[in-house]
N, C-alpha and C positions, 0 to 999 in steps of 0.2 A: 152690285158692288157692295162689299162688306167693309164697314167702317168701325174702328175701335176708338172709343172715347176714353182717354186715360185718367179721367177724374170726373166726378159727378157735377157737371156744369149745369147752368140754368136750362130748364126744359125747352125753352124757345128753339135753340139750335138743334136739339135732338128731334123734336117734333118736325122741324123744318126739313131735316134730312129724311125722316121716315115718310113724310108726305110726298117727298120727291121720289120715293120708291127705293131708297137705300136701306140696306140691312144693317142696323145700328146696334152695337153692344156697348154698354157703359160699365166701367169699373165703378161700382157703387159703394165701395168701402170708404170710410172717412180718411184713411191714410193713403198717401201716394204709393204707387207700386215701387218695388225695388228695381234696379236696372235689369237684373236677371229675369224678374217676373215680366217686365214689359217686353223684353226681347222674345221670351217664349210665347207670350200671348199674341203678339202681332204677326206671328208666322202664318196664322190662318186668316189674315185680313189684307185687304187691298189698300186701305187708307187709315191714317192715324190722325186723330185730333188730339194734339199734345198741349202741354203747358210748360212754362218757363222753368219749373222745378226739375224737369227731366233733361238729362244731358244727352242730346242727340248728336253725339260726336262721331268721329271717324269709325271707332269700333262698333258703335250701335248701327250706323248706316250700312256698314259692310256685312253685318249679320242680318240686316233687314232690307237688303237691296231690292227685294221683291216689291216693296211698297211703291204704289203708283203716285201717291201724294201725301204730304204731311202738312196739316194746317194747325197753326199755333193760336191758342186761346190767350193772346196778348198782342200788344204792338211790338214789344221787344223780342228779339230772336238771337240774343248773344249766347244762348245755350245750344245753338245749332251750328254745326260745321257746314256753312252754306257752300263753301268751295267743294267739299266732298260730295254733298248732295247734288250739286250741279254736275260734277264729274260722273256721278252715277245716274244722272237723268231723272232725279226725284224733285218735282216742283215743291217749293216751300211757300206756304201762304201765311199771312198773319191777320190781325184784327185791329187796324189802326182807327184813330179818331173817336172811338167809342168812349174813351175815358178822359177826354180832354177836360171837360168841366169838372169831373169828379177829382182828378188829380190836381188841377189848378186850385180848387177849393182847399184841398189838404195843404198845398204849399202856402197859400194865403193864411190859412188857419195856423200853421206852424209859425209863421212870422209873428202873428199876434200873440201866440202862446209863449214864444221865447221872449219877445220884447217886454212882456209883463210877468214873466216867471210863473205862468199859470200852473204848469204841471207840478213844479216844486212847491208852490204855495198850497195847492190841493193836498199834497202829501203832509204838510205841516198840520193841517186840520186832522187828518187821519191819525197822526202821531200825538194828538192832544197838545199841540204847541201853538194854538191860536191865542196869543197873549194880548196885553194891552196895546193900545194905539201908540206907535212911535213915529214921529213925523219924518224921520230920515231912514227908516228901515224898509226893506223890501222894495226899493225903488226900481222901476223899470224904465223903458224908453218909449216915447211916442213915435209913431211911424209917419206922421204927417210931414210932407215936404222933404222927406229923406230921398236919397238917391238909390234906386234899385238897379242892380246889375243882373241882367239875364244872360246866362251862358247857354246858348242854344235857343234861337228864336223860332222854334217850330210852333205847332198849334198850341201846345200846352204853355210854352213860354209866352206866347202872345196873350193867351187867356189870363195868365198870372199878371202880366203887365197891365192889361185892361183893368183888372180888379184894383191894382195898386194905384193906377192913375185916377180911376174914378172915386175910390174911397179915400185916398190919402194924398192926392195930388203929387205923387212922387215923380221926380225926374227919372227917365228910363235910359240906361245905357245897355247896349247889347254887344255880345261877341259871338260871331257865327262864322261858319266856314266860308260863306259868301254874303254879300250885302242883301238885305231884304227891304228895299225901299217902299214897296207897296204895303208891307206889314208895318214898317217903322213909321211911316208918315202919319197915320191917324193917332199913333201913340206919342208922336213927337220924340221918337227914340233915336239915339245917336249911336252909330256903329263905332266901336273902339277896339283896340287890340287887347289881348289878354292881360297884359301888365297894367294897362290903364283901367280895365274893369276891376282888377284887384285893388288898386290903390285909391280909386275914387268912389267906389260903391259903399253905401252904408249897409245894404243887404245884398248878398249874392245868392241867386236862386238858380240851381242847376237843372237843365232840361235837355241834355244832349244824350245821344246814344252811347253805349259802352262799346269801345273798340280799342285798338292798339294805341291810338293817339290820346284817348281820354282816360284810360285806366290809370289810376293813381295820380291824375293830374293835379288834384287839390291835395298837395302834400305840404311839408314844412316850408319849402321854398315859396309856395303860393300863399300860405297863411302868413308868412313873415312880411309879405307885401300888402296885406290887408290892413285896414284901419284897426286900431285897438278897440274901437267902438263897434266894429262890424259884426253882423249876424250872417252865418252860413246856413243855407237851406239846401237840402238834397232830397228830391222826390223822384230821381231818375234811376240810378243804379248805385248800390253801395260801394262797388269797387272803383267808382270815379274819385272817391276821396280815400286817402290813406288814414285809416281809423286811429292807429297809434299816434300819428302826427297831429290829427285833430284833437285827440285827448290832451296831448302835451300843449298845443296852442291854447286850449281853454284853461288848462292849469296855470300856464305862464301869463295869462291875460294878454296873449298876442292878439286874440280876437275876443269879442265880448260874449257871443252866444252861438248856439247851433240848434237847428231843427231838422230832424231826419225822419223820413218815412222808409228809408232804405239803409241797410247796414252791411258791414262786411266782417264776419260772415253773417248769413241769415239761416236760422233765427239767431238773434243776439243772445248771448248768455246773460242770465239774470244778475250776475255779479259785475257786469260791465260798469266801469266808473262813470260813464256818460249818464247812466240812469239816476245817479245821485247828485248830479251837478245842478246848481241853482239856475243857471241860464241856459238850460238844455231841455228840449222836448223831443221825445222819441215815440214813434208809432210803428206798429208791426207790419209795414208794407201794405197799407190799406188804401192806397191812392185810387184804385179802381173799384173800391168796395161800396158801390151803391147798387140798388136794384136795377136802375136804368142802365148804368155802364156795363155791368156784368151780363145783363140780358142781351144788350147789343153786341158785346164781344162774342157771346155764344152764337148769335145769328150770323155775324160776319165770318167767324171761323167755319161755320157750317156751310155758308154760301160758297166759299172757295171750293169745297169738296163737291157740292152739288153741281156747280158750273163745270168743273173738271169732268164729272161723270157724264154730263150732257155733251161733252166735246166742245164746250164754249171756253172763252178766255177766262182765266182765273182772276177774279176781281182785284185781289190784293196779293200779287205774286212778288216774292222777294227776288228770286233768281230769274229775272225777266228774260234771260237768254233762252230759257226753256219754254217761253210762251208759245202756245199753239192754240188752235181753236178758230171758231168762226169770226 
């Protein structure tokens, strides 16, 4: 079985596939492939190990319908037309759970960075503006005993809540598609509706999937319902918040601050006004950027292809209706 890896991932997954007897070719350039390059390249391969930057849409799938499996080097798969892949009989796998702690750490770090204006204050030093002590200047907020609102109590949301409960004794509210009593009980977390989450949370941290119901959900209407002292954190997908509305909410003091590891679009332009705001911290989508997380993502994405090649069940299959195997 011939496998094409569309970007230079950690060697763990590549070695794993080769040790399983698969013929693996890796795109080893620093830049991603263009859509046209990827379509041309995979014509000679049975399997594709892809990434979220590639649009695996209807057009791609119908030009590459010979592919036997596509495995994604991420937990998210909003770049893939799952319905069309299913119609064409192409199994889609992903790599969940590998980045739980890494992403939770980033969300937690952004809360601290925003609450104390860390990124902005660092820039003042670089600009030579570290002046004399002023008792009422550059004041931030303490996080202890604040109310945390988790939107999407999956594994990452749970890990963020654990950090906030343990470090700052935060009260935890959560909004989810369905109740999660087993997860909520150790956190003493309370299930609330979306409007209550918005109005009662001091910090809202987003950990949901991007889909038709969550795209643009955090918009002007949502920000208007939040506390003027609230901090908005998004480490999920940039399109879940409406960026112009977020910028305006910060300018108007509708909310107090924001921390983003994801933006819309990505990459963010260097002249984006969010980058100069005092109560804002922006990172370039590094939630999974640890040696441990990326290595495990590589292994998990590879394992989907290996088990498919062996005729076994695909461990992390998205379109489960296509599941076959022993």
